[in-house]
C-alpha positions as CSV (number, residue, x, y, z in Angstrom):
1,M,112.1,83.8,105.9
2,K,113.5,86.8,107.8
3,R,112.0,90.2,106.9
4,K,114.4,92.8,105.5
5,L,114.5,96.2,107.2
6,V,115.1,99.0,104.7
7,V,115.7,102.7,105.6
8,L,114.5,105.0,102.7
9,T,115.9,108.5,103.3
10,F,116.2,111.8,101.5
11,V,119.5,113.2,102.7
12,S,121.6,116.3,102.1
13,L,125.3,116.2,101.3
14,D,126.1,117.0,104.9
15,G,123.8,114.2,106.2
16,V,120.7,116.1,107.1
17,M,117.3,114.4,106.7
18,Q,115.0,116.7,108.6
19,A,111.8,118.1,106.9
20,P,112.6,117.4,103.2
21,G,109.0,117.7,102.1
22,G,107.7,121.2,102.9
23,K,106.8,123.9,105.4
24,G,105.3,122.7,108.7
25,E,106.7,119.2,108.3
26,D,109.3,119.4,111.2
27,P,110.3,122.8,112.3
28,S,111.7,121.4,115.6
29,D,114.8,123.0,117.1
30,G,114.2,126.1,114.9
31,F,114.8,124.2,111.6
32,D,113.8,126.7,108.9
33,L,114.9,124.9,105.7
34,E,111.8,122.7,105.3
35,G,111.1,121.5,101.8
36,W,114.8,121.5,100.6
37,T,114.2,118.4,98.3
38,V,111.2,119.9,96.4
39,P,113.2,121.9,93.7
40,Y,115.1,118.7,92.8
41,F,112.1,116.3,92.3
42,D,111.8,115.3,88.7
43,E,110.4,112.4,86.7
44,V,113.4,110.1,87.6
45,M,112.8,110.7,91.3
46,G,109.1,110.1,90.9
47,N,109.8,106.8,89.1
48,E,112.3,105.7,91.7
49,M,109.8,106.3,94.5
50,S,107.1,104.5,92.6
51,K,109.4,101.5,92.1
52,Q,110.5,101.4,95.7
53,M,107.0,101.7,97.0
54,G,105.5,99.4,94.3
55,Q,106.7,96.2,96.0
56,P,105.1,94.6,99.0
57,F,106.1,96.4,102.3
58,D,105.0,97.3,105.8
59,L,106.0,100.5,107.5
60,L,108.1,100.9,110.6
61,L,107.8,104.5,111.8
62,G,108.6,106.7,114.7
63,R,105.8,108.6,116.4
64,K,106.4,112.0,114.8
65,T,106.6,110.6,111.3
66,Y,103.6,108.5,111.9
67,E,101.6,111.6,112.9
68,I,102.7,113.4,109.8
69,F,101.8,110.5,107.6
70,A,98.5,109.8,109.4
71,S,97.4,113.4,108.8
72,Y,98.0,113.1,105.0
73,W,97.9,109.6,103.5
74,P,94.5,108.3,104.6
75,Q,92.9,111.0,102.3
76,H,95.1,110.0,99.3
77,E,95.5,106.8,97.3
78,S,98.8,105.1,98.1
79,P,100.3,101.7,98.9
80,I,101.1,103.2,102.3
81,N,97.4,102.9,103.2
82,E,97.4,99.1,102.6
83,A,100.6,98.5,104.6
84,I,100.7,97.5,108.2
85,K,102.0,100.5,110.1
86,Y,104.2,99.6,113.1
87,V,104.7,102.7,115.2
88,V,107.4,103.0,117.8
89,S,106.3,105.1,120.7
90,N,106.1,104.9,124.5
91,K,103.5,107.6,124.4
92,A,99.9,107.0,123.4
93,I,99.2,107.3,119.7
94,N,96.0,107.4,117.6
95,T,95.7,104.0,115.9
96,E,92.5,104.9,113.9
97,W,94.5,104.7,110.6
98,K,93.9,101.2,109.2
99,E,96.4,98.5,110.2
100,T,98.3,100.5,112.8
101,I,100.1,98.6,115.6
102,Q,102.1,100.3,118.4
103,I,105.5,99.0,119.5
104,R,106.7,100.0,123.0
105,G,109.0,98.8,125.7
106,D,112.2,97.1,124.5
107,V,112.0,98.5,121.0
108,A,115.1,96.7,119.7
109,A,113.9,93.3,120.9
110,E,110.4,93.9,119.5
111,I,111.7,95.0,116.1
112,E,114.0,91.9,116.0
113,K,111.0,89.7,116.7
114,L,109.1,91.5,113.9
115,K,112.0,90.9,111.5
116,Q,111.8,87.2,112.3
117,Q,108.2,86.9,111.3
118,D,106.9,86.1,107.8
119,G,105.8,89.2,105.9
120,P,107.0,91.8,103.4
121,M,110.0,94.0,103.9
122,L,109.8,96.7,106.6
123,Q,110.3,100.2,105.2
124,V,111.4,103.1,107.4
125,H,110.6,106.6,106.2
126,G,111.6,109.7,108.0
127,S,111.8,108.7,111.7
128,S,115.3,110.1,112.5
129,N,115.1,109.2,116.2
130,L,114.0,105.6,115.4
131,I,116.8,105.3,112.8
132,Q,119.4,106.0,115.6
133,T,118.0,103.1,117.6
134,L,118.0,100.8,114.5
135,L,121.6,101.7,113.7
136,A,122.8,101.3,117.3
137,N,121.3,97.8,117.4
138,D,122.4,96.7,114.0
139,L,118.8,96.2,112.7
140,V,119.2,97.9,109.3
141,D,119.6,95.5,106.4
142,E,119.6,98.1,103.6
143,L,119.8,101.8,103.0
144,W,118.0,103.3,100.0
145,L,119.3,106.8,99.9
146,K,118.5,109.8,97.8
147,V,121.4,112.2,98.2
148,F,120.5,115.8,97.3
149,P,123.1,118.3,96.0
150,V,122.7,120.7,98.9
151,T,124.3,121.3,102.3
152,L,122.1,122.5,105.1
153,G,124.4,123.0,108.1
154,K,121.8,122.2,110.6
155,G,119.0,119.7,111.3
156,K,118.5,116.1,112.3
157,R,121.1,113.8,110.8
158,L,120.8,110.4,109.3
159,F,123.9,109.1,110.9
160,G,123.7,110.6,114.4
161,K,124.2,109.3,117.9
162,G,123.1,105.7,117.0
163,T,125.8,105.2,114.3
164,M,128.1,102.3,115.0
165,P,131.0,101.0,112.8
166,A,129.4,99.0,110.0
167,A,130.3,98.2,106.3
168,F,127.8,98.5,103.5
169,K,128.0,97.3,99.9
170,L,126.6,99.5,97.0
171,T,124.0,97.4,95.2
172,A,122.6,100.0,92.8
173,S,123.2,103.7,91.9
174,H,122.3,106.3,89.4
175,A,121.7,110.1,89.2
176,S,118.7,112.1,88.3
177,P,118.9,115.0,85.8
178,S,118.5,117.4,88.8
179,G,121.7,115.9,90.4
180,V,120.2,113.6,93.1
181,I,122.3,110.5,93.6
182,I,120.0,107.5,94.1
183,A,122.0,104.8,95.9
184,S,121.1,101.5,97.5
185,Y,123.4,99.8,100.0
186,K,123.2,96.4,101.7
187,R,124.8,95.6,105.1
188,D,128.1,94.0,104.5
189,G,129.7,92.9,107.8
190,Q,132.3,94.7,109.9
191,V,134.4,97.7,108.8
192,R,137.6,96.4,107.2
193,L,140.8,98.3,108.0
194,G,144.1,98.7,106.2
195,S,146.8,101.2,105.6
196,F,148.7,102.8,102.7
């Protein structure tokens, strides 16, 4: 059975996904709004993350996100530590973190091969550059978004250079008490056009 590839992303109303978790996470290009999701985290958000990460998954990460995760998660209990971590990078990476496999070369073809294998879903966290490659090559099966009630005006965008026309179907949605919209979308063919 084909593996599902799911992008899990914290995103602002204006589409920014950079450095949601705190200072020092990703200040690249002068981004100084790190940690913008933290004031909105509540019990509903915690439960949603536990639910989404409580099912079998492997990780597909870009190099920068992998380095952030590898510096933190091995010292903490999490299902992330048990997952196979596929890391997309043409540069050398440290693969000491248990179950880490590097993907290089023709990334789209390698990920398509990975999706054809037996195994749990592939979850993509962070990895803004990798997401552009996934979107451009129509490799994303589902988007599990948490849309935060802020605009940031700058930063790396979820739907950037890699975005191609594609339709998605809303499969689940609800809001947290802090105003975060939690929405899941499944790929749904081509964009359908019409006129009024």
